[in-house]
N, C-alpha and C positions, 0 to 999 in steps of 0.2 A: 287530367287537370285541364281545366277551362283555360283560353287564352289570356281572360282579365285576370286570372290568378298569376299565371307565369309573367306577366308584364307589371303586375303590382309587387310580387314578391321580387322582382329582378330590380325595382327600385327601390324597395324597402334594404336590401342588401347593399347596393350602394351606397344609401343615405347613411345607412347604420356602420359598415364593416369599419371604419376608421374611427368612429366616435366610441367613448367609453362607456356605451348603453347595452353592448351587446347585440349585434347583429344576427346570431344563430336564436335569441330568445324572441327578437321581433319577427321573425320569419314564423316561428312557431306562433307567438300569441297573434299576429296578424292575420295567419292560414285559421287559427283554430275558430276566430271571432266573426272574421266574416267570409269565411269560406266554409266552415265546419268540418276542417279537416287537418292533417298533419302531413305538411311536405316531406317530412322524412329529414334524417341526417345527411343521407346521400346526397338529395338535394342541394341542403345546405352547402355542404362539402364543394358539389363541383360550381354554383355560383360564386363560389368565393375567387375561384380560379378569374374570375372575369377581373374583381377587386384587384388581386394580386399583380394581373397584369398592367394596372392602371400606375401601381406602384412600380414596376419594373419601367413603365416608359416614363415616369416621374422622375425617378431618380436613377435613369440608366445612365449616366455619366458615373456616379459615385458608384453604383455596382459595378460597373465596366471596370473600375479603377481598384476595388477589393479585388474581384476576381483574378486581373492581372497580378495585382500585388500580391496575392496567394500562391500561384503557380511562379512566379520569382522567387520566393521565399523559399521553394525548393533548394535551388542553386545556389542562394546568395545570402551569407550571414547578415550582409547591414539590411537587409529588406526586412529579415526575420526580426529585428530588434523596433520594427517600425510598428505604431500604433492602427495602421492601416491593416498590416497582416494578422496581428492580435485581432483587430476586429473582425476580419474573416473567421478566424477561427472562433471567434464568438457565436459567432451567426451559426456556425455547422454545429458547435456543441450544444448550445444553445436550443437547438431544433432537436437534440436526442429525447429530452423528456418527454413532450409532447407526441412523440413518435412511438416511444415505448407504452406509455400510459393508454396511449388511442388504439392500438392494437390489443394491448390486454384487457380494456375494458369497453372492446367494441360494442358488445352487446347489451351492456348497461347503458351506454351513451344514446345508442338508437330506440330503449324502451323507457325505462324508469326514469332518466335524466331527463326526459322531455315532457313531462308531468308539470302542468302549471302551477301547480302549488310551488313546487321547486324552485321554478323561475322566478315568481311572484318575489320568494323568500330571498334567492340569491340576488335579485336585481336592489333590494331594501339592503342589505347586509353588506354588499359589494361597492355599494353606491356609499354608505357610511365610512367603509374603510377608505375611499377614494376622497372623501370629504376630509378624512384624518389626517391622510398623506398629505393633502395639499396645505392644511391647518399647520402640521408639526414639520414637514421636509425643508431642510435647510436650504436646496436647491440651488448650490452654489457650484456643481462640477457639471463641466460642458460634456459632449458626448466623446469630446478626446481625452478624457480622465476615466473613460471605461475600464474595468478590469477584467481578466477572465473570471474571477470568484463575481463579479455582477453577471456577467453573461450566463453564468452556470445558473445565477438566483432567478434572474428574469427568464431563463429558458423555463424553470418550474413554477414562474406566475404566469407564463404564457399557457402552461399545460392545466391551468385550472378552467381556462376557456372551452374545455372540452364537456363543462357544464353549461349546457345555456344559459345564460342569465347574466353570467359571471364578466364575459367580455374578453376577447384577447386584448384588444388594446387597452381595455381598462385593466385588466390584471397585470401587465406589464407596468404601465404609467404608474400606478399606484404603488409597486415595489419599487419602480425606478425612483419615484419621488421620496419613498421611504429611506432609499439608499442616500440621498441627497444629490440626486440627478436634476439639474435643470430641465423644467416644464418640456420646454423644447427637445430636448437631448433625450428624454423619456419617450417623447412621442416619435421623434425620428429612427431609435433603436427599435420599437414596438414594429415600426413598417418593416424595416429590414429584418427583422427576426423572424416575422411570418412568410415570408416569401418561401422558402423552402418547404417549410410545416405543411402549409396551405396546398401548394403545388401536390404534393405528395398524396396528401389528404384527398384532393379532388379526383386524382388519377386512380386512386386506390379504389375508392366509393362509385366511380364512373359506372362499372356495369348494376350496381345496385337501384340507381335513379330509373332505369329503363324496365325494371322489373316488375311486373304486375300492371297496374293501371296508372305507372306515374307518367310524365311529361313525353312527349315524341323527343327524337333528337335534335329537329329544329326548333321546337320549344325552346329546348333547353339551351341550345346557342343563343337564341335572340334573351333568354333570362341573363347569360352570363355576360352580352354584350353592354346589356342597358345597364347592368350593375357595374361593368367596366368604366363605361363613358360616366356614369356618374359617381361612382366613385372616385374618380380621377379630379373632377370639381371639386368633391369634398375634402380631398388630399389637400389640394391648394389653400382651401380655404382652414381646415383646421390647422395646420403651420403658421399662417398667420396668427390666427386666432390665440392660441396658448403662448405666443410670444408676449401677448400685453394683457391677459385676460387668465382669471382662475379658472379650474374645473369645477366650480360650485353650480354652476347652470346645469351641467350633467348630474351634478350630484341630486339636485332638487328634481330634476326630471324623473333618474332612477326611483328614486322613493315615492314619488306621485304615482307613476306607472304600476310599479311594485303594490301599492297600496289600494289602486284601483283594481288591480286584476286581483287582490286579496279578496276584496268586496265582491266582485263580481260572481268570483268561484264560490265565496259563501252562501250567496243566495241564489245559486242555481244559475246563472244568467248564462254561463259558460261551462261547458266540461273539460275536465281537469287534463283527459287521455284523448 
């Protein structure tokens, strides 16, 4: 992997991880079109560590409070009745679906799921679903009104992102809006929910990154750092954006990108595998 590809893909990861447009899909598309290869699911998983570090830094106070509350809840019944204690358990339990499905379908995720025909289709289909969620979701429930049932449902929504093109944040935001969550609440919870899953996935696939002709350890570190720095800026922007704006711009972008990719595949301008 060339240094240009490492830098470009690190930038792409940081720019797209927190937007509902699929970072894994973009890494696959950009690498396939401009560099003629597939960086692999392992490369995607490891670069996501950088963006999740950005989440931890940005939400450090909130995350520290949730962890402290979770531990205090084991010995204090009053704490166990708090929303923060339940929120911590929502993140833990909501992580289980993507963990189990990721292990069960690891081979398919790394092979057939990375076909560009599939990615183009999921970009369009889940873009339309996001638009429907924006249009018909009541958007009246703040993050404090999340229930354990919501956490489990959103955990399965996150698991859909194992298919490139779906989007981890896009899947959880879409389902969150359908559940009646406020737009900002759905986005914030999607960030918190992703932390344990992404770190586990990145560490689990780390050995695969350096197998064969993949990037060197130093190249991987650079890609992770770039993704993290850019991702931090994107977090700050998207949280402000969704408070006052709809997500229709992302819907339009997904549909346009998916349609353009389908056209490129149809005329043979880009290889699907």
